[in-house]
C-alpha angles and dihedrals in degrees: 000000000000091000092043095066098059091041091050094048095046097044118099122243105277094040095057091082091052090050091051092049092047091049092051093048094045094050091046091050091048093050094048090047092053090051102043107029094071090048093050090047091056094043097046106030105025106037092156089067093050099089136100095249093058095041093053091053097241096130121108123245091246093067094053 
């Protein structure tokens, strides 16, 4: 959003709508990435941590 303000102010009349749409799409993509990338990382690259025992925090410190 910090970069959105100067781009919005400096864009000419008909491009302000495109800047608004790009800002909405970029922020939505960023939010969804922050939510789902860690989950996909655990599911795809660390399948041993994807179980109920690990998620509930019942594992000992030695196994981490």
